[in-house]
ROSE-827543 format. One record per atom (N, C-alpha, C, O): x negated, y, z negated. Coordinates in steps of 0.05 Angstrom, whole numbers, padded with zeros to 5 digits, always signed. Last residue first. Example, Ala and Ser with C-alpha at 12.3 -4.5 7.8 and 13.67 -1.06 7.14 Angstrom:
REM ROSE-827543
-00257-00045-00142-00273-00021-00143-00258+00001-00157-00268+00023-00161-00264-00114-00156-00246-00090-00156-00264-00066-00156-00285-00066-00169
//
This chain:
REM ROSE-827543
-03008+01712+00284-03017+01730+00304-03048+01722+00310-03061+01734+00326-02949+01712+00255-02970+01699+00263-02985+01710+00285-02972+01717+00305-02913+01731+00200-02921+01736+00231-02941+01718+00233-02950+01708+00212-02853+01736+00161-02880+01727+00161-02882+01728+00193-02863+01725+00208-02808+01757+00100-02814+01754+00131-02845+01741+00137-02859+01737+00117-02760+01730+00057-02793+01735+00064-02791+01741+00092-02774+01730+00107-02698+01760+00025-02718+01739+00046-02747+01752+00047-02755+01774+00041-02682+01757-00044-02685+01768-00018-02699+01750-00003-02709+01729-00011-02646+01752-00107-02661+01737-00086-02662+01754-00058-02640+01763-00050-02664+01780-00172-02655+01781-00150-02668+01768-00125-02692+01770-00120-02697+01780-00218-02669+01768-00219-02650+01779-00192-02626+01785-00192-02750+01783-00205-02729+01804-00222-02708+01806-00213-02698+01825-00201-02767+01737-00186-02764+01759-00167-02747+01780-00182-02730+01793-00169-02779+01704-00233-02799+01713-00213-02801+01733-00191-02821+01743-00179-02727+01697-00251-02745+01712-00267-02767+01719-00248-02772+01743-00247-02706+01659-00213-02691+01684-00219-02714+01707-00229-02717+01729-00219-02736+01623-00159-02735+01628-00188-02728+01656-00195-02740+01675-00185-02739+01616-00103-02716+01616-00117-02715+01616-00144-02694+01610-00155-02779+01648-00054-02776+01635-00075-02747+01638-00089-02734+01658-00087-02782+01635+00008-02773+01657-00008-02763+01648-00034-02739+01641-00036-02844+01596+00027-02814+01601+00017-02808+01631+00012-02825+01648+00012-02878+01554+00069-02876+01576+00055-02851+01584+00048-02834+01580+00065-02936+01513+00086-02912+01514+00077-02907+01539+00064-02924+01549+00050-02974+01502+00144-02966+01514+00128-02940+01513+00114-02921+01514+00129-03030+01465+00169-02998+01463+00165-02999+01477+00143-03015+01473+00124-03086+01483+00205-03074+01482+00182-03042+01473+00187-03032+01476+00210-03154+01491+00219-03125+01483+00232-03112+01472+00204-03122+01458+00187-03192+01538+00182-03186+01503+00194-03159+01505+00212-03147+01527+00214-03189+01585+00167-03210+01574+00174-03211+01545+00182-03232+01533+00188-03133+01634+00177-03139+01606+00175-03168+01597+00183-03173+01601+00206-03129+01692+00143-03141+01679+00167-03142+01652+00160-03151+01645+00138-03075+01729+00114-03093+01705+00116-03103+01702+00144-03090+01708+00164-03045+01790+00089-03053+01771+00113-03075+01750+00106-03093+01756+00091-02989+01820+00054-03014+01801+00054-03020+01787+00078-03003+01773+00089-02951+01868+00043-02954+01852+00060-02986+01836+00047-03001+01847+00030-02890+01917+00036-02916+01903+00031-02923+01879+00038-02904+01863+00039-02836+01927+00048-02859+01929+00073-02888+01918+00062-02906+01913+00078-02821+01943-00015-02813+01937+00013-02831+01951+00033-02838+01974+00035-02868+01925-00059-02849+01943-00052-02840+01936-00022-02854+01921-00009-02896+01886-00111-02890+01888-00083-02868+01910-00080-02850+01912-00098-02898+01869-00161-02909+01890-00162-02905+01903-00132-02911+01927-00128-02846+01827-00193-02865+01832-00175-02876+01863-00173-02862+01881-00182-02836+01829-00263-02829+01830-00238-02848+01837-00217-02866+01853-00222-02873+01767-00300-02861+01799-00295-02853+01806-00268-02861+01791-00250-02879+01719-00341-02869+01723-00314-02859+01749-00312-02838+01755-00322-02936+01701-00380-02907+01715-00385-02907+01724-00349-02925+01733-00336-02963+01649-00423-02956+01663-00397-02932+01681-00395-02911+01676-00407-03008+01651-00475-02981+01648-00467-02981+01664-00440-02994+01684-00434-03060+01656-00497-03057+01638-00475-03032+01638-00456-03031+01630-00433-03070+01683-00543-03054+01662-00548-03053+01639-00518-03048+01615-00517-03105+01728-00525-03105+01716-00550-03090+01687-00549-03104+01668-00556-03090+01746-00476-03118+01738-00478-03118+01730-00505-03141+01723-00510-03039+01723-00440-03043+01741-00461-03072+01725-00471-03076+01700-00472-03027+01735-00369-03033+01714-00390-03052+01727-00409-03073+01738-00403-02973+01746-00323-02996+01759-00344-03001+01740-00363-02982+01728-00373-02962+01746-00257-02958+01726-00278-02980+01742-00295-03000+01751-00285-02923+01756-00204-02942+01778-00225-02936+01763-00253-02916+01764-00268-02928+01743-00139-02919+01735-00160-02942+01750-00182-02966+01755-00178-02949+01754-00082-02932+01777-00098-02924+01766-00122-02907+01781-00131-02951+01684-00069-02955+01712-00062-02937+01732-00073-02913+01728-00074-02975+01639-00101-02953+01652-00103-02956+01677-00095-02963+01694-00112-02996+01577-00080-03008+01604-00080-02983+01626-00078-02972+01630-00056-02974+01519-00114-02972+01536-00095-02986+01565-00097-02984+01575-00119-02996+01458-00136-02989+01485-00142-02990+01505-00121-03012+01506-00111-02981+01411-00084-02997+01420-00111-02982+01447-00117-02962+01455-00107-02944+01356-00059-02945+01385-00062-02957+01391-00090-02949+01383-00111-02943+01302-00053-02971+01315-00041-02968+01346-00043-02984+01361-00032-02902+01286-00071-02923+01278-00086-02945+01291-00075-02967+01290-00087-02869+01291-00022-02868+01312-00046-02884+01309-00065-02884+01327-00080-02906+01280+00036-02893+01274+00018-02889+01293-00007-02906+01311-00011-02913+01299+00102-02921+01309+00075-02902+01300+00059-02879+01310+00063-02898+01293+00156-02906+01268+00139-02919+01275+00114-02936+01259+00105-02876+01332+00180-02906+01333+00183-02920+01312+00169-02944+01309+00167-02822+01336+00159-02830+01331+00188-02856+01323+00201-02859+01311+00222-02829+01354+00107-02828+01327+00113-02833+01315+00142-02843+01294+00148-02828+01410+00100-02859+01394+00105-02854+01361+00107-02873+01346+00109-02780+01420+00089-02797+01435+00106-02819+01416+00118-02824+01410+00142-02771+01388+00034-02757+01386+00063-02771+01399+00088-02774+01384+00108-02811+01408+00005-02808+01382+00010-02793+01377+00034-02802+01364+00052-02800+01463+00000-02822+01459+00009-02825+01429+00019-02838+01424+00039-02749+01459-00027-02748+01473+00001-02772+01465+00014-02771+01461+00038-02767+01437-00078-02747+01423-00059-02746+01432-00029-02743+01416-00010-02799+01480-00094-02808+01452-00088-02794+01436-00070-02803+01424-00051-02765+01519-00094-02782+01517-00079-02797+01495-00072-02806+01490-00050-02697+01493-00113-02725+01508-00118-02739+01507-00095-02729+01496-00076-02651+01468-00119-02672+01450-00114-02696+01468-00116-02717+01456-00120-02604+01491-00172-02625+01494-00146-02642+01477-00136-02652+01466-00155-02572+01454-00223-02594+01466-00216-02599+01467-00182-02597+01447-00168-02524+01451-00261-02526+01442-00227-02549+01459-00218-02544+01479-00204-02541+01466-00314-02532+01441-00313-02529+01430-00275-02531+01407-00268-02599+01498-00334-02577+01496-00314-02571+01470-00306-02586+01454-00295-02639+01511-00372-02612+01498-00383-02598+01499-00359-02574+01502-00366-02684+01530-00362-02663+01547-00358-02640+01536-00370-02621+01551-00377-02725+01486-00367-02730+01515-00370-02707+01535-00379-02708+01551-00397-02698+01444-00339-02714+01441-00365-02712+01471-00376-02697+01477-00395-02669+01464-00295-02656+01446-00317-02672+01448-00345-02662+01452-00367-02704+01489-00263-02688+01503-00275-02665+01489-00295-02648+01501-00308-02746+01450-00260-02755+01475-00271-02728+01490-00281-02728+01502-00303-02715+01413-00229-02729+01403-00257-02733+01429-00274-02726+01430-00297-02711+01435-00184-02692+01433-00197-02693+01426-00224-02676+01433-00240-02774+01483-00188-02759+01456-00177-02728+01454-00190-02722+01471-00206-02823+01525-00166-02799+01523-00187-02784+01497-00167-02783+01493-00143-02888+01502-00157-02869+01516-00149-02841+01507-00167-02840+01486-00180-02938+01524-00211-02924+01505-00201-02898+01518-00182-02888+01540-00189-02978+01576-00231-02955+01561-00235-02943+01549-00213-02937+01564-00195-03033+01603-00216-03026+01580-00241-03006+01565-00242-03009+01542-00251-03033+01639-00182-03042+01613-00172-03049+01589-00191-03062+01569-00188-03007+01702-00159-03005+01678-00180-03013+01651-00170-03001+01641-00151-03022+01770-00149-03013+01742-00139-03016+01722-00163-03027+01728-00183-03032+01837-00128-03026+01815-00150-03015+01796-00143-02995+01800-00128-03044+01865-00086-03062+01860-00102-03061+01845-00129-03078+01842-00146-03016+01893-00049-03006+01891-00069-03029+01886-00091-03032+01901-00110-03036+01888+00011-03024+01917+00001-03016+01918-00029-03009+01940-00038-03089+01863+00039-03079+01860+00014-03067+01888+00003-03079+01906-00008-03121+01817+00081-03112+01842+00077-03089+01842+00053-03075+01823+00049-03148+01766+00080-03160+01790+00088-03148+01817+00089-03160+01838+00097-03161+01713+00047-03145+01738+00046-03157+01762+00053-03172+01775+00040-03171+01656+00079-03181+01673+00072-03163+01700+00070-03152+01709+00091-03166+01579+00075-03153+01605+00083-03169+01631+00067-03178+01627+00045-03200+01540+00064-03182+01533+00083-03166+01555+00092-03153+01553+00113-03265+01519+00048-03243+01539+00050-03229+01536+00075-03237+01531+00097-03268+01455+00009-03270+01469+00034-03254+01499+00036-03232+01501+00025-03261+01422-00029-03282+01440-00035-03290+01456-00008-03311+01468-00005-03221+01385-00029-03246+01375-00023-03269+01394-00019-03291+01388-00010-03179+01421-00044-03188+01395-00066-03212+01382-00055-03225+01367-00070-03202+01480-00019-03182+01458-00016-03193+01438-00039-03214+01442-00051-03191+01554-00033-03204+01526-00031-03195+01504-00031-03174+01504-00044-03178+01611-00002-03164+01590-00020-03184+01564-00012-03190+01558+00011-03227+01663-00017-03215+01642+00002-03199+01627-00021-03201+01629-00046-03223+01738-00019-03228+01709-00028-03212+01692-00010-03193+01697+00004-03210+01790+00007-03239+01780+00012-03242+01749+00003-03259+01735+00014-03164+01805-00037-03176+01814-00015-03205+01803-00015-03222+01806-00033-03156+01760-00095-03151+01782-00079-03169+01782-00055-03185+01764-00051-03135+01723-00149-03150+01722-00123-03140+01745-00111-03116+01752-00115-03148+01708-00213-03138+01728-00201-03152+01726-00167-03176+01729-00163-03182+01679-00247-03160+01662-00236-03140+01684-00223-03115+01679-00224-03255+01662-00234-03233+01680-00239-03208+01667-00233-03208+01648-00218-03297+01640-00204-03299+01650-00226-03281+01661-00240-03288+01673-00261-03287+01617-00154-03287+01649-00154-03295+01660-00182-03298+01684-00185-03293+01559-00157-03313+01577-00144-03315+01609-00146-03335+01623-00143-03254+01555-00195-03278+01549-00201-03304+01561-00188-03325+01569-00198-03205+01573-00170-03219+01585-00197-03241+01577-00203-03252+01592-00219-03204+01534-00129-03209+01566-00126-03217+01577-00148-03237+01591-00147-03203+01486-00158-03223+01492-00142-03229+01522-00140-03249+01534-00146-03147+01499-00182-03173+01487-00195-03197+01495-00182-03211+01512-00193-03119+01505-00133-03123+01527-00149-03142+01521-00171-03154+01540-00180-03125+01483-00071-03130+01476-00097-03138+01497-00115-03160+01507-00115-03094+01464-00008-03107+01480-00023-03106+01472-00054-03088+01456-00062-03111+01397+00016-03095+01413+00009-03104+01435-00010-03120+01429-00027-03119+01337+00041-03134+01360+00038-03110+01380+00038-03092+01380+00055-03078+01302+00068-03086+01299+00037-03100+01319+00030-03096+01323+00006-03073+01316+00123-03057+01332+00097-03061+01323+00076-03048+01334+00058-03118+01317+00165-03116+01299+00145-03103+01316+00125-03118+01330+00111-03118+01361+00203-03130+01335+00212-03122+01314+00192-03119+01291+00202-03092+01403+00173-03077+01391+00194-03091+01361+00204-03078+01341+00211-03095+01413+00112-03113+01411+00133-03097+01394+00149-03088+01372+00140-03043+01459+00082-03052+01430+00085-03075+01426+00109-03068+01439+00129-03024+01502+00040-03035+01501+00062-03050+01470+00063-03065+01461+00046-02966+01540+00012-02981+01522+00015-02998+01511+00037-02986+01512+00059-02931+01594-00027-02955+01587+00000-02968+01564-00005-02982+01563-00025-02875+01626-00040-02895+01605-00047-02907+01597-00025-02894+01593-00004-02861+01694-00051-02868+01674-00026-02891+01651-00043-02913+01655-00054-02822+01740-00090-02843+01718-00086-02843+01700-00062-02821+01692-00054-02801+01807-00081-02794+01777-00075-02821+01762-00073-02839+01769-00058-02807+01866-00089-02797+01848-00111-02789+01819-00104-02772+01807-00117-02780+01884-00027-02793+01890-00052-02788+01871-00075-02766+01862-00079-02767+01877+00027-02745+01895+00013-02756+01897-00016-02743+01912-00031-02801+01849+00057-02785+01870+00066-02770+01886+00054-02760+01906+00064-02859+01829+00048-02835+01827+00029-02820+01848+00038-02824+01869+00025-02889+01781+00090-02885+01808+00087-02865+01805+00070-02852+01785+00071-02955+01751+00109-02930+01747+00095-02920+01778+00084-02935+01795+00074-02993+01739+00172-02980+01760+00151-02957+01753+00136-02937+01749+00150-03042+01696+00194-03015+01692+00180-03006+01722+00160-03013+01725+00136-03083+01689+00244-03076+01703+00220-03047+01699+00212-03030+01699+00230-03125+01634+00273-03101+01653+00270-03095+01667+00245-03102+01656+00225-03170+01609+00258-03173+01637+00271-03154+01647+00271-03155+01671+00270-03140+01550+00270-03167+01561+00259-03169+01589+00275-03170+01591+00300-03071+01548+00274-03092+01547+00291-03116+01557+00274-03111+01579+00264-03018+01529+00231-03033+01554+00240-03061+01546+00249-03076+01538+00231-02948+01501+00239-02980+01504+00239-02991+01530+00245-02981+01549+00259-02895+01505+00184-02905+01511+00214-02939+01505+00215-02952+01504+00195-02839+01510+00146-02862+01497+00150-02872+01500+00174-02854+01496+00191-02792+01542+00096-02801+01538+00124-02835+01528+00125-02852+01536+00110-02741+01555+00050-02769+01551+00062-02774+01544+00087-02754+01539+00100-02699+01597+00010-02708+01579+00031-02735+01570+00037-02753+01581+00024-02679+01640-00022-02685+01613-00034-02684+01593-00010-02669+01573-00011-02662+01681+00034-02670+01676+00007-02661+01650-00005-02640+01639+00002-02693+01662+00096-02674+01670+00083-02678+01664+00054-02693+01645+00047-02751+01680+00135-02741+01660+00115-02721+01672+00097-02729+01691+00083-02761+01703+00196-02744+01708+00168-02745+01684+00154-02735+01665+00167-02815+01727+00239-02796+01704+00232-02788+01714+00201-02802+01727+00186-02836+01769+00291-02833+01768+00263-02813+01742+00257-02795+01738+00273-02886+01764+00333-02865+01759+00330-02855+01758+00299-02869+01744+00283
//
């Protein structure tokens, strides 16, 4: 069954060990922030730092695991029609829009959407780490280290599929940051199988 996350919104749900989560970009150029927490103890959560350490690189692709802050594999990326995602940048927030964009009445962003969606699972805002930003296209300059957010490479119908390696709580958004989505907000679809 396919589920839809409306533009600039988020959702949270459980994923059992062995189940697959497919994240779909139905219209193209839309980022989805993904979080995964161990259901047995939500203090265990995906970690970009651990993942980068164990992969030996900052780009995550097909066949790679997303590791936890406790050095355990939580998810494995088993299908990927795009091949470009980000695990460097934190979920956008009201503070992001205020500080970076000067927005006097900022949207709550992916951080706020994730906090609201995860609250029923007992996960508090301070437990939210950097997300795995599905379809986000961030380029790092090799000389200066400067980050550039480029339009996503995803086209309508592109998808990624993860398999759960433990029982999980998942947070997922249709990203709210204008630059991340080529200045157009669209839905994200997902399927669990």
